[in-house]
N, C-alpha and C positions, 0 to 999 in steps of 0.2 A: 084223408084217411082217418079212421076213428082212432082216438088217442088210446094208447095202451097204458093201463094203470096197474102197478104191482099189486098182487093179491097178498094179503097178510092172513095166513091161516094158522090157527093155533090148534095143535092136536089135543085131544082129550087127555086128562091126567091118567097116567098108567098105560096109555096106548102109544106105541112108537110107530109112526107111519113107515111103511115099507120104502126102502131106498132102492131105486132101480139100479140094477147092476151096471148099466151103461152110463151112469151119471157122470163120472169123471170125463168120459169121452164127450158127453153132451156139453159139460161145462167148458171144456177146452174149445169145442166148436163154437159155443156161444161167445166166448171171449174173442175168438178170431173174428166173428161177425162184428162184435162191438168195436174192436180195434180198427177194422177196415172202415166202418162208418165214421168213427171218430177222426180218422185221418182225413177223410173227405171234408168233414166240418172244419178241421184245422186249415185245409187248403183254401176254404172260402171264408176265412176269419173276418176280413173286412165287411163282407156282405152280412155275415152273422151278427157282427157288431151293430151295424145300422138297423137291422131288424129288431134287435133287442132295445136299442134306443127308441125306435118308433113304438114298440110295445110298452115301454116304460112311460112314454109321453101320453099314450092313449089310456093306459090302465092304472097308472099311479099318479094322482094329482100332485103329491108332494115332490115327485121327481120332475114334473112338467116344468116347473119354474127353473130348476137347475139345468135342465136340458136346453131351455130357451135362453137363459142368461149366461151360461158357461158351457156351451156344447163341447168344446175341445177337451176340457178337463173330464167331463162325463164320458166322452168317447174313449179317452185314454184309460180311464178307470175300467170301463166295461170291457175293452179289448184286452187289457192286461189280465183281468179276472177270467175271461173266456179262454184265453190262450193257456193259462196255467191250469185251469180246472178241466178243460177238455183234454189238455195234454196229460193230466194226471190219470185219465182213464186209459191212456195208452202206455205211459211210463210212470206208474205210481211211485216206484222206488226213487226216481230221480226228481220228480216235480211235486210230490204231495206236500212236502214241507214248505216249498216255495209258495204253493197255492194257499196253504194255511197262513203264511205270513202276509200274503196279498189280501186275503179276506180280513185278517186282523187290522191291517192298515186302512182298509176301506171302512171298517167299523169305527176306528178312531177318527178318521177324517170326517165322516158323516155326523158323528156326535159333535165334533167341533163346529160343524156347519149348522147344527141345530135341526137336521132332518129327523123326523120322528122315527123311533126304532121300528114301529110296526111297518112303516113305509119301506124301510130298508130291508126288513125280513121278507116282505111281499115281493120286493124287487129281486131278491136272491131266488125266491121260489119261482117267480116268473122266468128268470133266466134258466133255472134248472128244468122247468117244464119245456121251455123252448129248445134246450139242448136235447132233452129226451125225445121230443117230437122230431127233431132233426135227425137223430139216430134212427128212429123208426122209419121216417120217410126215405132216408138214403138207403136203408136196408131193403125196403119194399121196392125201391126203384131198381136195385141191382138184381135181387132175387126174392120175390114175395114169399117164397117158402121159408126163407131164413128168418122172417119176422118172428116166428114162433120161438126161435132160439133166444131172442132178446128177453123173453120172459124170465129166463134163468138168471139173468144179470140185472133185472129191473130193481130188485130189492137193494142190490149193492149200489146202483146209481143213485137211488133216492136216499139211501143212508148217507151217501157221500154229500148230497145236497143238505140233508139235515145236520150233518157234522159242521158244514161251513156256516149254516145259519146259527148254530150254537157258538161257533168261534166269533162270528160277527156280533152276536148279542153280548158275549162276554167282553169283547173289546169296547163296544159301545157303552156298556154300563160302567166299566172301569174308567173310561174317559169321562163319562158324565160325572162320576164321583170326583174325579180330579178337578174337573172344571168347576163343580159346585164348591169344592174346598177352596179353590183359588179365588172364586168370586167372594165367598164368605170371608176368607182371610184378607182380601183387599178391603172389604168393608170394615173389618175389625181394625185393620191398620189405620184406616181413615178415622174411625171413631177414636182410636187411641191418640192419634195426632191432635184431634180436636180437644180431647180432655186434657192432654198434656200441655196444650198450648204450643205445640211444635208444628202445626199445619202451616204450610206456606200460603201466603195470600194468593199467589198465582194458582194454587191447587184448589181453592175454595169453590169455584164454580163447578168443577168436576166432582168434588166431594158432595156438594149440595145435590147435584143431579143423581149421583149414585145412591145417596142415603134417602132421597126423596124429601129433602128439607129446604126451605127457602134460605138463601144466603143472608138476606137482610131481615130475617124474622126476629121476634122477641123470644128470648129463651131464659130458662132458669135451670139449674142443675140440682138434682136431689141425690143425696147419698143415704142409702138405706142399709142398716144392719139389723137383720131380723134375728129373732131368737133361734137357737139350734133346733132343727127339726127332728122329729122322732125317727127311729130307724125305719127304713123302707119308705119314708115320705119323699115327696118331690123336693129335691134339694135346690131346685131352681125357682122356688116360690118367690114372688116379689110383691111389693105393695101394689094395690090396685088404685089406679088414678083415672076414674071414668071421665069421659068427655074431653080428654086432652091427649094429644099425640105424644108418645114417649119413646125415646130410643134408649133401651136398657142395655147396660154393659157392666160386667163384673169389675170390681175394683182391683187394685194392684195385687192384693194378697188373696183374692177370691173369697174374702169373708163377707162381702157386701156387694151392693150393686149401685152403680151410678145411673141416673135417669136424666137424659137431656130432654127437657120438657118444652115443647113448642107452645108458646102462649099466644102468638098472633103473628100474621105475616102472609103475604101473597106467595103462592106457590103455583108454578105452571110446569111441573114435571110429573111424570107418571108415578103413581104409587108403586111400591115394590122396589126391589134392588137393594134392600137393606139386609138381623138374623134372620143371613139368609135370611137373605131375604127378609123383607118385612113380615112380621107376624109369627116368626119362630126364632128359637134361640139356637145359635150355633156356638158350642163351647169353644173357648179359646185356649190355644196352647201358649201363645205369647204372654209374657208377663207385662205388667203395667196397666194403667187405666185403659178402659175400652176393651174388655175381654168378652164381648158377646155381640149380639146383633139387634137390629131394630125391631121393636114390637109396638105397633100402633094400638093404643088402647081403644076398645070399641065403645060405642054409645056416647050420647050427649052431643052437643053442638061441636062441630069441627073435630069429631072423634077419630077421623081417619079410618072409618069403618067401611069405606067403599071397596069394591073388589079391585084386585091388582089390575093395573092398566088404565084405570080411570084417571082423569085429570081433575085435580082439586085446586080451586082458586084460593080458598082461605082455610086456615086451620086454627084451632084454639079459639078462645073467647076474649082475647086481649085482657086476660086475667092478670093478677099480680101474684107475688110469692105467697101471700096469705091465703089466696084462693086455692093454691096447691095444697097447703096444710089442711084446709077445710075439706077438700075432696079426697084426701088420702085415706085409704082403708088398708090397715095392716094388722097383723096379729098383736096381741098384748105383749108388752116387753120389747117391742121394736124401738130402735133408736134411729131417728130420721133427722137429717140436716138439710135445710133448703137455702139455696143461695139467693141473693137479690136478683132481680131481672136484669139481663144484659141485652145489648143490641147486636145482632149478627153472629154468625158462626165463628168469626175471628175472636170473639170474646168468651167463647165456651171455656177455654183454659182458665181464665180468671174466675169464672163462675164456679168451676170445679174446685179451685183452691178455697173459695169462700164456703162452698158446701162442706169441705173438709173441716173448716173452722167451725161451722154451725154444728156439725156432728160432735166435735170435741166439747162444745158447749151444752150438749144434751146430757141430762142426768143419766147416771148408770142404770137406774131403774127403768128407763125408757121414756119415750115421748117424742114430740116433733118440735124442732127448734127452727124457726124462721130467723135467719141471721139478723135481719133489720130490726127485729123486735127484741133481740137479746144482745145488743152491742156491748154493754159493760161486761157480760160474761165472755163474749168473744174476745174482748181485750185481754182478759185474764188468761184464757187458754192459748192465746196467740204468743204469750211470753210466759211459758210455764214456770221457768226458774224465778222470774220476778213475782209471779202469782204465789208460788210456794213461800217465797221470802215474806211477802205481804201477809199471808195467812199466819206465819209464825210470829211475825212482829206484832200483829194486832190481836190475834186470838191465842197467842202462846200461853198466857196464864190460865185461860179456860181449858185449853187442850191438856194441860198438866193436872187437872182435877181427876178424882176418881171417875171411872168410866160412866157410872150412873149419873153422878152429879154433872159431869161434862156434857152428857147428852141432854140432860134437862135444860141446862143453860143455853146450849146451842139451839135446841128446838124452840125454846121460848123466844130467843132473839130472832130466829128465822121467821117464826109465826108473826111476831110483831112487825117486822119489815114487810112481810107479805100482806098484812092487813093495813098497810099505809100508816103505821104508827098508832093504831087504835088498840089500846089495852083491852077494851071490852070485847072486840071481835076476836082478838087473839085468845082471850080466855075461853070463848065459845069453841074455838078450834082446838084448844088444848084440854077442854073439859075440866077447867079449874076456875077459881074465883078471880075476878079482876085484880084484887089486891095481891093475890099470889103472883100474878104476872108482873105487877109493878115492883114487888119485892125482888123478884128474880132479875128484873132489868136493872134495878139499882145495884145489885151485886155485880152484874156484868160491867156496869160503869166503873165500879170500884176496882175490879180485877184488871180491866183492860186500860184504864186511864182515859177512856173516851166518853164523851158526853152525848147522850141521845138527843139533846136539844141543839147540838151544834151540827149544821149540815155537812161540813167537811168530815167530821168524825163518823157520821152516819154513812157517808159514801165509802169511807175506809172499811167500816165494819161490813157493809154490804158486799164489797169486792172481796174482802177476806173470806167471808162465808162462801161466796161463789167459788173461790179458788179451792177451798177445802172440799167442797162438794164435787167439783168437776175434775180436779187433778188427782192423778194416782198418788196414794200416800207414800 
């Protein structure tokens, strides 16, 4: 029998189509025909269920696997949906809410199974079309003249199908958002545990697989504090580190970002699975290190720029921490601390603490500090109370001079140390005569009681200057 399709006719504006006087009687008769046919379908529900399962297998490839691998679950789902939805055509007041709950549950279940939403909606429309054709066929079998009456309820039947498709789609999308949040939150917690150093050894293989990182790779941790962005700018801006794979994560107070940098190691797990997933940032609600998601930097050797799902054997370039500093691109005024290289994910927590120390050794004006290249300054900031005491003991007489005089003395001493003790080069840096530099240095010696020809005194002066420059006053 030819399929009956509901006609959607829109009257012209300002014109009201005539309503036949006998319409209420026709509608009542049409509902009677609909109910009679629907009861017959309900009586043959098992056969209707098998027909729909066959239709799904033939017409919807995404369902074909589910029907083949778990036929009983699919059969129960189809039969329950048909029973409630066909029953709703007969007793809408009793069963419509239950039918809505059933469709919602199917939407959630199929989202959790990973069935595409388009496939799920097509399955519901296939089911709706099959039910409608069953109503038409049953009516034609009983009394072909009654088929014309079904036209009066066709719009209601297909609106019913559309309503359930909307319910299924809403349930699917809500569940998908929940699942995405759970996955991203799990990855954040894993990243947090790595950076905190609280990850259990037994959990490292699962963490490595989820984050797409080798368990035994070579890593360094970068801590970046970028200058405040202008209003309306992207607050998630981070340093760019081309050619290396980086797992970025906000620090404990949200004022900066940690980057777990993969410098080398074999990896035999698929890309992806990191924010969210790799390649995007999922903001974190939890506090503590590790407040975002993985972002593989694109470009360069081992840049992690393959599409999700590819297998990568090697990442990084077996570079060192200094190579990270050379590759970093960030806005002026940024403060960056780079840890030494560590072996394996288990050591990420140690690297994070060293990156913290490196950042504290970074000048307030900005710059990049590789910890291994600034160990004396790192010693000072690691014990700030002792550093402050050293600065007061060694530089106290200079610090108590008038502000202009104090700054001249300190700048001269700093320039002389930076120029490896060359008064001539320090004079060029300070735009003054060499003898002026020597006179100032002699005055520094007199005030501090330290000799610039005695190595131990030079070490004290250098550390005291570092303490004054790096520690909060």
